[in-house]
C-alpha positions in Angstrom: 20.6 18.8 4.8 23.8 18.7 2.8 24.6 18.9 -1.0 25.6 15.5 -1.9 28.2 15.2 -4.8 26.8 12.9 -7.5 28.9 10.5 -9.7 28.1 7.8 -12.1 28.8 4.7 -10.1 28.6 1.2 -11.5 25.2 -0.1 -10.0 26.7 -3.6 -9.1 29.1 -1.9 -6.5 26.5 0.2 -5.0 23.9 -2.9 -4.9 26.4 -5.3 -3.3 27.2 -3.0 -0.4 23.6 -2.2 0.3 22.9 -5.8 0.4 25.7 -6.7 2.9 24.9 -3.7 4.9 21.1 -4.7 5.0 22.1 -8.3 5.9 23.7 -7.5 9.2 21.3 -4.9 10.0 18.4 -7.5 9.5 19.9 -10.1 11.8 20.1 -7.3 14.6 16.7 -6.1 14.6 15.4 -9.9 14.5 17.5 -10.8 17.3 16.7 -7.7 19.5 12.9 -8.3 19.1 13.2 -12.1 19.9 15.2 -11.2 22.9 12.4 -8.6 24.1 10.0 -11.4 23.8 11.9 -13.3 26.4 11.9 -10.5 28.7 8.7 -10.1 30.4 9.3 -6.6 31.9 9.2 -5.5 28.0 6.1 -7.1 27.1 2.6 -5.5 27.1 0.9 -6.2 30.5 -1.0 -9.5 30.3 -3.8 -8.5 32.7 -4.7 -12.1 33.5 -1.4 -12.8 34.7 -1.2 -9.8 36.7 -4.4 -10.2 38.5 -5.1 -14.2 38.7 -1.9 -15.7 40.1 -1.0 -14.9 43.8 -1.0 -16.3 47.3 -0.1 -19.9 46.0 -2.4 -19.8 42.9 -0.4 -20.4 39.7 -1.1 -21.0 36.1 0.6 -24.3 36.2 -1.7 -25.5 39.0 -4.9 -23.9 38.0 -5.1 -24.1 34.1 -3.6 -27.7 33.4 -6.9 -29.1 33.1 -10.5 -27.8 32.5 -13.0 -25.8 34.5 -13.5 -28.9 36.7 -10.1 -29.8 37.5 -9.3 -27.4 40.2 -12.4 -26.1 41.3 -10.7 -24.3 44.5 -8.9 -22.0 42.3 -12.2 -20.2 41.4 -14.0 -18.5 44.2 -16.4 -16.2 42.0 -13.9 -13.4 41.7 -12.1 -14.9 39.2 -12.9 -17.9 36.6 -11.4 -20.3 34.5 -12.3 -18.5 31.2 -10.7 -15.1 32.4 -7.5 -16.5 33.8 -6.4 -19.5 31.5 -5.3 -19.1 28.2 -6.5 -22.6 27.2 -10.1 -21.9 28.3 -11.6 -22.1 24.6 -10.3 -25.4 24.4 -12.9 -27.2 26.1 -16.2 -26.8 24.3 -18.7 -29.7 23.9 -16.9 -33.1 23.7 -13.5 -31.8 24.0 -12.5 -32.3 27.3 -9.2 -32.4 29.4 -9.5 -36.0 30.1 -10.6 -36.9 26.2 -7.9 -34.9 24.9 -4.9 -34.7 27.4 -5.6 -37.8 29.7 -2.5 -40.1 30.3 -3.9 -42.8 28.1 -3.0 -40.8 25.2 0.8 -40.3 25.9 2.7 -37.2 26.0 1.4 -35.8 22.7 -2.3 -36.1 23.9 -5.1 -37.0 21.6 -4.2 -36.0 18.3 -7.8 -35.9 17.0 -8.2 -32.8 19.4 -5.4 -30.8 17.7 -6.1 -28.5 14.8 -5.0 -25.0 13.8 -4.2 -23.0 17.1 -5.6 -25.7 19.4 -2.4 -27.7 20.2 -1.2 -29.9 23.1 1.1 -27.3 24.3 -1.8 -24.7 24.6 -4.5 -27.0 25.7 -2.9 -29.7 27.8 0.1 -27.8 29.4 -1.5 -23.9 29.2 2.0 -22.6 28.4 1.2 -21.3 24.9 -0.1 -17.9 23.8 -3.9 -18.1 23.7 -5.8 -18.3 20.4 -7.0 -14.5 19.9 -10.7 -13.4 20.7 -11.3 -12.6 16.9 -10.5 -16.4 16.2 -12.5 -17.5 18.7 -15.6 -15.2 17.5 -15.4 -16.5 14.2 -14.3 -20.3 15.1 -17.9 -21.6 14.6 -18.7 -19.8 11.1 -17.4 -19.5 7.6 -16.1 -15.8 6.9 -15.9 -16.6 3.2 -18.8 -14.5 2.4 -17.1 -11.6 4.3 -15.6 -9.2 1.7 -11.8 -9.2 1.3 -10.8 -5.9 1.1 -8.6 -6.5 -2.2 -11.7 -8.2 -3.7 -14.1 -5.4 -3.0 -11.7 -2.8 -3.9 -10.9 -4.6 -7.5 -14.6 -4.9 -7.9 -15.5 -1.2 -7.4 -12.5 0.0 -9.4 -12.2 -2.7 -12.2 -15.3 -5.0 -11.9 -17.0 -5.4 -15.3 -20.2 -4.9 -13.6 -20.0 -1.8 -11.6 -16.3 -0.7 -11.6 -15.2 3.0 -11.6 -12.8 2.5 -14.6 -14.4 -0.2 -16.3 -17.9 1.8 -16.4 -16.1 4.9 -17.7 -16.8 7.1 -14.7 -13.2 8.2 -14.7 -13.5 10.0 -18.0 -14.5 13.5 -18.6 -17.0 13.7 -21.6 -15.4 12.6 -24.5 -11.8 14.2 -24.3 -12.5 17.0 -26.5 -12.5 20.8 -25.7 -15.3 23.4 -26.6 -13.5 23.8 -30.0 -13.5 19.9 -30.7 -9.6 19.8 -30.3 -8.1 17.0 -28.2 -7.7 18.4 -24.3 -4.9 17.1 -22.0 -7.3 17.0 -19.3 -9.3 13.9 -19.7 -10.3 12.4 -16.2 -13.3 13.5 -14.3 -11.9 13.3 -10.7 -8.2 14.5 -11.2 -5.3 15.5 -13.3 -1.9 13.7 -13.8 1.4 15.2 -14.3 1.9 14.0 -18.0 -1.6 16.0 -18.6 -0.7 18.9 -16.5 2.8 19.4 -17.6 2.3 18.2 -21.4 4.4 17.8 -23.4 7.5 18.6 -21.0 6.8 15.9 -18.5 7.1 13.3 -21.2 10.3 14.8 -22.5 11.8 14.3 -19.2 11.0 10.5 -19.7 11.9 10.6 -23.3 15.7 11.9 -22.3 15.8 9.2 -19.7 14.6 6.4 -22.2 17.1 7.6 -24.7 19.9 7.1 -22.0 18.7 3.5 -21.3 19.0 2.7 -24.8 22.4 3.7 -25.0 23.3 1.9 -21.8 21.6 -1.0 -23.6 23.9 -0.8 -26.5 21.3 0.8 -29.0 19.0 -2.4 -28.6 16.9 -2.5 -31.4 14.1 -2.9 -31.4 13.9 -1.1 -28.2 10.5 -1.8 -27.1 8.7 0.3 -24.2 5.5 -1.0 -22.5 3.4 1.3 -20.3 1.2 -0.2 -18.0 -2.0 1.6 -17.1 -1.4 4.6 -19.3 -4.7 6.4 -18.4 -5.5 9.0 -21.2 -2.5 8.0 -23.1 -1.2 11.3 -22.6 2.5 10.2 -21.6 2.4 7.9 -24.4 1.5 10.2 -26.9 3.9 12.8 -25.9 6.9 10.4 -25.7 6.4 9.1 -29.2 6.2 12.7 -30.4 9.3 13.4 -28.6 11.0 11.0 -30.3 9.5 11.3 -33.9 10.4 15.2 -33.7 13.8 14.9 -31.9 12.4 17.2 -29.3 15.6 16.3 -27.4 17.9 17.9 -30.0 20.1 14.7 -30.7 22.4 14.6 -33.4 20.7 13.7 -36.5 22.7 10.4 -37.4 22.2 9.5 -33.7 18.4 10.3 -33.7 17.7 8.3 -36.8 18.9 5.1 -35.1 17.1 5.9 -32.0 14.0 6.6 -33.8 14.3 3.4 -36.0 14.7 1.3 -33.0 12.0 2.8 -30.7 8.5 1.2 -30.4 5.8 1.9 -27.7 3.1 -0.3 -26.5 0.3 0.3 -23.8 -1.1 -2.6 -21.6 -4.4 -1.3 -20.1 -7.0 -2.9 -18.0 -10.0 -0.5 -18.4 -11.9 -1.0 -21.4 -12.9 2.5 -21.6 -9.5 3.8 -21.3 -8.2 1.4 -23.9 -10.8 2.8 -26.1 -9.7 6.2 -25.4 -6.2 5.4 -25.9 -6.8 3.6 -29.3 -8.8 6.8 -30.5 -5.5 8.9 -30.3 -3.6 6.4 -32.5 -2.0 4.7 -29.7 -1.3 1.0 -29.6 -2.9 -0.6 -26.5 -3.5 -4.2 -25.6 -6.0 -5.6 -22.6 -4.0 -6.6 -19.5 -4.1 -6.5 -15.8 -0.8 -5.4 -14.2 -1.4 -7.4 -11.2 -1.2 -11.1 -12.9 1.5 -12.7 -14.6 -1.1 -14.1 -17.1 -1.1 -10.9 -19.0 2.5 -11.3 -20.3 1.3 -13.7 -23.3 -0.9 -11.1 -24.7 1.7 -8.2 -24.2 4.3 -10.3 -26.0 2.2 -11.2 -28.4 1.4 -7.3 -29.1 5.0 -6.5 -29.4 5.6 -9.2 -31.8 2.8 -7.8 -33.8 4.6 -4.3 -34.2 4.3 -2.3 -37.4 8.0 -3.3 -38.2 6.6 -6.9 -38.1 3.6 -6.3 -40.5 4.3 -8.5 -43.6 7.7 -9.0 -42.5 9.4 -12.5 -42.9 7.7 -14.8 -40.1 11.1 -16.2 -39.2 12.4 -12.7 -37.8 13.2 -13.5 -34.1 11.9 -10.2 -33.0 8.4 -11.1 -34.6 7.8 -14.3 -32.7 5.8 -14.2 -29.7 6.9 -16.8 -26.9 5.8 -17.7 -23.4 8.5 -15.3 -21.8 10.4 -12.2 -23.4 13.5 -13.3 -25.5 16.4 -11.3 -26.2 15.0 -10.3 -29.3 11.2 -9.9 -28.8 11.1 -9.0 -25.1 10.5 -5.4 -23.5 13.6 -3.2 -22.9 11.6 -1.0 -20.5 8.4 -1.1 -18.3 7.0 2.2 -17.2 4.0 3.1 -15.0 2.6 6.6 -13.8 0.3 6.5 -11.1 -0.6 2.9 -11.7 0.6 1.1 -8.4 -1.7 3.4 -6.2 -4.5 1.5 -7.9 -3.5 -2.0 -6.6 -5.9 -3.6 -4.5 -4.7 -3.4 -0.6 -5.3 -5.7 2.2 -5.1 -4.3 5.7 -3.3 -6.6 8.3 -3.1 -6.4 12.2 -0.4 -7.6 14.2 -0.7 -8.1 18.0 2.0 -7.1 20.1 0.6 -9.0 23.2 2.3 -12.1 24.2 5.1 -13.7 22.0 4.1 -13.3 18.6 6.0 -14.7 15.7 6.4 -12.4 12.8 6.4 -15.1 10.2 3.7 -17.1 11.6 0.2 -16.3 9.9 -1.6 -17.1 13.3 0.0 -14.0 14.7 -1.8 -11.9 12.0 -5.5 -10.8 11.1 -6.8 -9.3 7.8 -9.8 -6.7 7.6 -12.6 -7.6 5.6 -15.9 -6.1 4.9 -19.4 -6.9 5.5 -22.4 -4.8 4.2 -25.8 -4.4 6.3 -29.1 -2.8 5.2 -32.6 -2.6 6.6 -35.1 -5.1 5.7 -37.6 -2.5 4.6 -34.9 -0.9 2.2 -33.9 -4.1 0.9 -37.6 -5.1 0.2 -38.4 -1.7 -1.6 -35.1 -1.8 -3.7 -36.2 -5.6 -4.9 -39.6 -4.5 -6.0 -38.3 -1.6 -8.0 -35.9 -4.2 -9.6 -39.2 -6.1 -10.7 -38.8 -9.0 -8.1 -42.1 -10.8 -7.4 -43.4 -10.6 -4.0 -42.5 -14.4 -3.7 -38.9 -13.6 -4.7 -38.4 -10.7 -2.7 -39.7 -12.4 0.4 -37.5 -15.6 -0.6 -34.3 -13.3 -1.0 -35.1 -11.5 2.2 -35.7 -15.0 4.2 -32.2 -16.1 3.0 -30.2 -13.1 4.0 -32.1 -13.0 7.3 -31.1 -16.8 7.7 -27.6 -15.9 6.8 -27.4 -13.3 9.4 -28.8 -15.3 12.1 -26.5 -18.4 11.5 -23.4 -16.2 11.0 -23.7 -13.3 13.4 -25.7 -14.8 16.3 -23.1 -17.9 16.1 -20.7 -15.2 16.9 -22.6 -13.5 19.4 -23.1 -16.9 21.2 -19.2 -17.6 21.4 -17.5 -17.2 24.9 -16.4 -13.6 23.9 -20.0 -12.7 22.5 -21.7 -13.9 25.5 -19.3 -11.7 28.0 -20.6 -8.9 25.7 -24.1 -10.0 26.2 -23.5 -9.6 29.9 -22.8 -6.0 29.4 -25.5 -4.8 27.3 -29.4 -4.9 27.1 -31.3 -8.2 26.4 -32.8 -6.8 23.2 -29.3 -6.1 21.5 -29.1 -7.4 18.1 -26.4 -10.0 17.2 -25.0 -7.7 14.5 -24.7 -4.8 17.2 -22.7 -7.3 19.4 -20.2 -8.7 17.0 -19.8 -5.2 15.1 -19.1 -3.3 18.5 -16.1 -5.7 19.0 -14.5 -4.8 15.8 -15.1 -1.3 16.2 -13.7 -1.4 19.6 -10.0 -2.5 18.2 -9.9 1.0 16.6 -9.8 2.7 20.1 -6.4 2.5 20.6 -6.2 4.2 24.1 -8.0 1.2 25.3 -5.0 -1.1 24.5 -7.8 -4.1 23.5 -5.8 -7.3 24.1 -5.2 -10.1 21.7 -5.5 -13.3 23.8 -9.4 -14.5 24.3 -9.0 -14.9 28.1 -7.4 -11.4 28.5 -10.7 -10.2 26.5 -12.9 -11.8 28.7 -11.1 -10.4 31.8 -11.1 -7.0 30.4 -14.9 -7.0 29.5 -15.8 -8.3 32.9 -13.5 -6.0 35.2 -12.1 -3.2 33.1 -15.0 -0.4 33.6 -13.3 2.1 31.0 -13.4 -0.8 28.4 -16.9 -2.0 29.4 -18.4 1.4 29.5 -17.1 2.1 25.9 -18.1 -1.0 24.9 -21.9 -0.4 25.7 -21.6 2.9 24.2 -20.7 1.5 20.7 -23.1 -1.2 21.1 -25.9 0.8 22.0 -25.2 3.0 18.9 -25.0 0.2 16.6 -28.1 -1.5 18.1 -30.3 1.7 17.2 -28.6 1.8 13.7 -28.9 -2.1 12.9 -32.1 -3.4 14.9 -33.9 -4.2 11.8 -30.9 -4.9 9.3 -29.8 -7.9 7.7 -26.1 -8.7 6.4 -26.0 -9.2 2.8 -23.4 -12.1 1.8 -20.7 -11.0 -0.7 -22.4 -12.9 -3.5 -25.9 -11.2 -2.8 -24.0 -7.7 -2.7 -22.6 -8.5 -6.3 -25.8 -9.7 -7.4 -27.4 -6.4 -6.3 -24.7 -4.2 -7.9 -24.9 -6.3 -11.3 -28.9 -5.6 -11.3 -28.2 -1.7 -10.4 -25.5 -1.1 -13.2 -27.5 0.3 -15.5 -29.8 2.5 -12.9 -27.5 5.1 -11.8 -30.0 7.0 -9.7 -31.4 3.7 -8.1 -27.6 2.9 -7.3 -27.0 6.3 -6.0 -30.2 5.6 -3.4 -28.5 2.1 -2.7 -25.2 3.7 -1.7 -27.1 6.1 0.6 -28.8 3.1 2.5 -26.1 0.2 2.5 -23.6 0.5 5.6 -20.2 -1.2 5.6 -18.6 -2.6 8.6 -15.2 -3.6 8.9 -14.3 -6.7 10.6 -10.8 -8.6 11.7 -10.4 -12.4 10.9 -7.9 -15.0 10.8 -5.9 -14.9 7.7 -6.8 -17.8 5.2 -4.2 -20.4 4.2 -4.6 -19.2 0.7 -3.6 -15.6 1.7 -0.8 -16.9 4.2 0.6 -18.8 1.3 0.4 -15.5 -1.1 1.9 -13.4 1.9 4.7 -16.0 3.1 7.4 -14.0 1.1 6.1 -10.7 2.2 6.5 -12.0 5.9 10.2 -12.8 5.4 11.3 -10.1 3.2 10.1 -7.7 6.0 10.7 -9.5 9.0 13.3 -7.4 10.2 11.7 -3.8 9.4 8.3 -5.4 11.3 10.4 -6.3 14.2 11.9 -2.7 14.4 8.3 -1.4 14.2 7.1 -3.8 16.7 9.6 -2.8 19.4 9.0 0.8 18.9 5.2 0.7 19.3 5.4 -1.9 22.2 7.6 0.3 24.0 4.9 3.3 23.7 1.9 0.9 24.8 0.4 0.5 21.3 -1.6 -3.0 21.2 -0.9 -3.6 17.5 0.6 -2.8 14.4 -1.4 -1.9 11.4 -0.1 -2.6 7.8 -1.1 -2.4 4.3 0.1 -5.0 1.8 -0.9 -5.2 -2.0 -0.7 -8.8 -3.1 -0.5 -7.6 -6.7 2.9 -6.0 -6.3 4.7 -9.1 -6.3 2.8 -10.4 -9.4 3.2 -7.2 -11.2 7.1 -7.5 -10.7 6.8 -11.1 -11.9 4.9 -9.9 -15.0 7.6 -7.3 -15.7 10.2 -10.1 -15.3 8.5 -12.3 -18.0 8.3 -9.4 -20.3 11.8 -8.0 -20.1 13.2 -11.5 -21.0 16.9 -13.0 -20.3 18.9 -10.0 -21.3 17.4 -7.5 -18.9 15.9 -4.2 -18.7 14.5 -1.5 -16.8 11.4 -1.0 -14.8 10.5 2.6 -13.8 7.6 3.5 -11.6 6.3 7.1 -10.7 3.7 7.4 -8.0 2.8 9.0 -4.7 4.0 6.9 -1.8 7.0 6.3 0.6 9.0 3.5 2.5 7.7 0.7 4.4 8.2 2.1 7.8 6.8 5.4 6.9 3.6 4.0 5.8 3.4 1.6 8.8 3.7 4.6 11.1 0.8 6.5 9.6 -1.4 3.5 10.0 -0.5 2.3 13.3 -1.0 5.5 15.0 -4.7 5.5 13.7 -6.6 2.4 13.8 -9.4 3.9 11.4 -6.7 4.7 8.9 -7.2 1.7 6.3 -4.7 3.1 3.9 -7.4 4.2 1.0 -8.2 7.6 0.2 -10.7 9.4 -1.7 -9.3 12.2 -3.9 -11.1 15.6 -4.2 -14.3 15.1 -6.1 -16.0 17.7 -8.4 -19.4 19.0 -7.0 -21.2 18.1 -10.4 -20.0 14.3 -9.8 -21.6 14.2 -6.4 -25.0 14.9 -7.2 -27.2 12.4 -5.8 -24.4 10.5 -4.1 -24.0 10.4 -0.1 -21.0 11.9 1.5 -18.1 10.1 0.0 -15.4 11.5 1.9 -15.9 10.5 5.5 -15.8 6.7 4.8 -13.9 5.4 1.7 -16.4 2.4 1.0 -19.4 4.7 0.9 -19.5 5.3 -2.7 -18.0 2.1 -4.0 -17.8 2.0 -7.8 -18.8 5.8 -8.5 -15.8 7.5 -7.1 -11.8 7.2 -7.6 -10.0 5.6 -4.7 -6.1 5.5 -4.1 -3.5 4.3 -1.9 0.2 5.2 -1.1 2.7 3.1 -2.7 5.0 1.1 -0.6 8.3 1.6 -2.8 10.4 -0.7 -0.4 7.9 -3.7 -1.2 8.1 -3.2 -4.9 12.1 -3.4 -4.5 12.1 -6.4 -2.4 9.9 -8.1 -4.7 12.4 -7.3 -7.4 15.4 -8.4 -5.1 14.2 -11.5 -4.4 14.3 -12.1 -8.6 18.1 -10.9 -8.6 17.2 -7.3 -9.6 19.0 -4.2 -8.3 17.4 -1.3 -6.9 19.1 1.6 -9.1 17.2 4.8 -7.9 14.7 5.9 -5.4 13.7 9.5 -4.7 11.5 12.4 -5.7 10.3 12.3 -9.0 11.9 15.3 -10.1 15.4 13.8 -9.6 14.8 12.1 -12.9 15.2 15.6 -14.6 18.5 17.0 -15.6 19.0 20.3 -17.0 22.8 20.0 -17.6 24.1 18.1 -20.5 25.4 14.6 -20.3 28.4 13.3 -21.9 28.9 9.5 -21.8 31.0 6.8 -23.6 29.6 3.3 -24.4 31.7 0.9 -26.2 33.9 3.6 -27.6 31.2 5.6 -28.9 30.8 9.0 -27.4 27.1 10.4 -26.6 26.2 13.9 -25.9 22.9 14.1 -24.5 21.2 17.6 -23.9 19.6 18.2 -20.5 15.7 18.8 -20.7 14.0 20.6 -17.7 10.2 20.7 -17.1 10.4 24.5 -16.5 10.3 25.7 -20.1 8.3 28.9 -19.7 8.6 31.9 -17.3 4.9 31.2 -16.1 5.1 28.8 -12.8 2.1 26.7 -12.3 1.0 25.1 -9.4 1.9 21.8 -10.9 5.5 23.0 -12.0 5.9 23.8 -8.3 4.8 20.5 -7.4 7.1 19.0 -9.9 10.0 20.6 -8.0 9.0 19.8 -4.5 6.9 22.8 -3.5 3.5 20.6 -3.0 2.4 22.5 0.1 0.0 24.8 -1.9 -1.4 22.4 -4.3 -4.8 21.5 -3.6 -5.4 21.8 0.2 -5.8 18.4 0.8 -3.5 18.2 3.7 -1.4 15.3 2.0 1.6 14.9 4.1 5.0 15.9 2.3 6.8 12.8 2.9 4.2 10.7 1.1 4.3 12.9 -2.2 5.5 11.9 -5.7 8.5 9.4 -5.9 10.2 7.4 -8.8 11.7 3.9 -8.2 13.9 2.6 -10.9 14.9 -1.0 -10.9 17.0 -3.1 -13.3 16.7 -6.7 -14.1 20.3 -7.2 -14.9 21.9 -8.5 -18.1 25.4 -10.3 -18.5 26.9 -6.9 -18.7 27.3 -4.2 -16.1 25.0 -1.4 -16.7 25.4 2.1 -15.4 22.7 4.3 -13.6 20.7 6.4 -16.0 19.9 8.8 -13.2 22.8 10.8 -11.9 21.4 12.2 -8.7 21.7 10.6 -5.1 19.2 7.8 -4.5 17.2 8.1 -1.2 16.9 5.1 1.2 14.2 2.6 1.1 14.8 1.5 4.8 15.8 3.8 7.8 18.8 1.6 8.6 20.3 3.0 5.2 19.5 6.7 6.0 22.5 9.0 5.0 24.5 9.7 8.3 25.0 13.2 7.4 20.9 13.7 7.4 20.3 15.6 11.0 16.9 14.1 10.7 14.8 12.1 7.9 12.1 14.1 6.1 11.0 11.3 4.1 9.0 9.6 7.0 6.7 10.4 9.6 8.1 13.6 11.6 7.3 12.2 15.1 8.4 8.6 14.3 11.7 9.8 13.3 12.1 12.6 16.0 11.3 10.1 19.0 14.2 7.7 18.4 16.7 10.5 18.1 15.9 11.6 21.7 17.5 8.5 23.0 16.4 4.8 23.9 13.6 5.4 25.9 10.5 6.5 24.1 8.3 7.2 27.0 11.1 9.7 28.2 11.1 11.4 24.8 7.2 12.2 24.7 7.8 13.7 27.9 9.9 16.3 26.3 7.4 16.8 23.6 5.7 20.3 24.0 3.1 21.5 21.8 5.4 24.0 20.3 8.1 21.2 19.7 5.3 19.3 18.0 4.2 22.2 15.8 7.6 23.0 14.8 8.4 19.3 13.7 5.7 19.4 10.7 7.3 22.6 9.5 11.0 21.6 10.0 10.3 18.1 8.3 8.3 19.7 5.3 10.9 22.2 4.6 13.8 19.7 4.8 11.8 17.7 2.3 11.5 20.4 -0.2 15.2 21.7 0.6 16.7 18.2 -0.1 15.2 18.3 -3.5 16.2 21.8 -4.2 19.8 21.4 -3.5 20.2 18.9 -6.1 18.3 21.3 -8.4 20.7 24.0 -7.7 23.8 21.8 -8.2 22.1 20.6 -11.5 21.6 24.2 -12.6 25.0 25.4 -11.7 26.9 22.8 -13.7 24.2 23.3 -16.8 25.4 27.1 -16.5 28.8 27.2 -15.2 30.2 23.6 -15.7 31.5 21.0 -13.2 33.8 23.8 -11.8 31.0 25.5 -10.4 30.2 22.8 -7.9 33.8 22.6 -6.3 33.6 23.4 -2.8 35.4 26.8 -3.1 33.5 27.8 -6.2 30.4 26.7 -4.8 30.9 28.7 -1.6 31.9 31.9 -3.5 28.5 32.0 -5.5 26.3 31.1 -2.4 27.8 33.3 -0.1 28.1 36.3 -2.1 24.7 37.8 -3.3 26.0 39.8 -6.2 27.5 36.6 -7.8 24.3 34.5 -7.2 21.9 37.3 -8.6 24.4 37.4 -11.7 23.9 33.3 -11.9 20.2 33.7 -11.4 19.4 36.1 -14.1 20.7 33.7 -16.4 17.0 32.7 -17.5 16.4 30.8 -14.5 12.7 30.8 -13.3 13.4 28.1 -11.0 15.2 30.6 -8.6 11.9 32.1 -7.9 11.1 28.9 -6.1 13.9 29.1 -3.7 13.2 32.7 -2.8 11.3 33.6 0.1 11.9 30.6 2.0 
């Protein structure tokens, strides 16, 4: 890794160059993907094409019709359903003659065409087949399958049984044994503002001050923190301003303190109550909807300065959107975005999929099952009469039969039935197919006719399918599926019965099921498909070359709404959005999901033993303890930046959170005024806690959870531009949000999955690269990339320290070499009260 010189660059210049480079790179990746689709040798194997068409038998001859059109093509070894992509077109009254007969003209009978069933597919047999998952659910309504983001939201923030709404998140009353306020207030976890109080907040405070200067000492200078948790960051930041903890010149501090206002927007009623008990201004609102803008702007207009003031003061008038006088200047969030509800998507790499077409994608939904006996017992305890109990069970039994037996009797389900015992339940048949998708070694195909062929003739796949089905049949033989609304009703009735709720969590089973993306979801994600088309194309090329059947990606629809909300609050004169969280860029997260089909991108943080009492094992499968534990996800910072860019915003900075800190003094001039801003490091005491080590990038010994280094805490600073050019308030070099922008001086990229970065660096042939991968190389990669991730941060910290102690001359190449290469001078520098040096020793 190299030491990168840092300079205060105009954001507009850097942003323009980045966008121009990105446009060129995007077109290249998309073009390469389209060229690969036209190359039959580059595509994943179409087993039906390979097996069915030989000795004069062709798809054009045998498939342009229905099963009765060319009977000589089918001799018992092969069938129309296995070989032809249009096999699912002909069901019931839909026949080839009815839909494609000459009397209907070139376009066929328009009454036959809907969704994926088109003239090109059904009549000409030269389009990609519908997916087997689409066929499986074609005759049912999947509305009562829980959408992943809905389930996540209900379990975290729902009024009835949400973890945050019910107050499970809080530790006691937030008081220590002596009755004083304590910084650790959460039951499951701590956060950096609490663990490093008050120093973490003072780093923020300093950064906010620089933003205020760059916004020409805007007054009022209104800061909105979204999802403030215990309120520690808000409390410490306001104390920093009021007490002049930064050591600003008195006259300057008075102007700064007079302009500064701080408001919290909080979704959780329990957390909002805790914040208000600490004297903090907090208003209700959801960061994932623009609808919260109005209530936040009303709270800003009702600031203490406006109490009793003339009603005509512009800063005291709340509008539909932020104004120059009454809008926010900065919006902050710390560990908020990881709580946004995720949706898991699957993009098949078979055939010729179109990245921006929803029909090439599936989303994962959830289905809950419970045995009839357990459900009956639960309903009795809840006070249901015998008649109501049996009526409810009859209702869910009817739903189970109508939904899952309909799927088991599709052409795909019937193929499975031929492979398993006759007493296999409909639930076991359908769930075995959804579970099979996660067995990446099987390369489960996308097209329905290919799937039928594989189930019938691929012994490895059919043996695995039988094994899964037999296990599920034993588990589900007497079970029924709960429609989403029934599940919600049960959780509503259990909300005040914690012990009974825990028993319910022991007995309920959750199954993940791929379905077609609804039109409403398509509309919401249209911008996402287009914004990331080039990145997805690059990933698709990489994994198809390695033989993977699909990409697995997670998107949080709320991120775009969140940026829209911030855009509404900041108003026309612009401002800043600063987010801190754990996560990575788009491609790194996609790699981590695509190599493991069971990874849904949702994680269970460490849980104290006392909170686990009475609960099942919550760590093995994230939905198991829904509502009683916290969940989290890794933030996709690339997507947030893309959401900002589509609104004309600039990405100012992205990188490890400790790069927000500056130990050295900053001197800057704005509108003829000279400002001298003292530095402020988190490391204020000689004792170096594990959280201090974590702040400076040494997270490998934090809590033993095995979280990979590249996903650790980052900061993303976006700017909604004003009419004037604004400089970056962060001096240190930004990291890349797209691998095409990786600094060419980096010998490797420690900010992503090590193997995913290493393979392309070995040449164009991914398979050849894997043959070079020995166990020793694989083990060394993890260590090399983890150390590189830490050293990239340490390099910046050392430059900052050297400037703080010896001035800018210290980082001149000659001077820096003299210090770094001579132990005596290095020791002389390090003894100048710098505990940070202990972090770099023994590396």
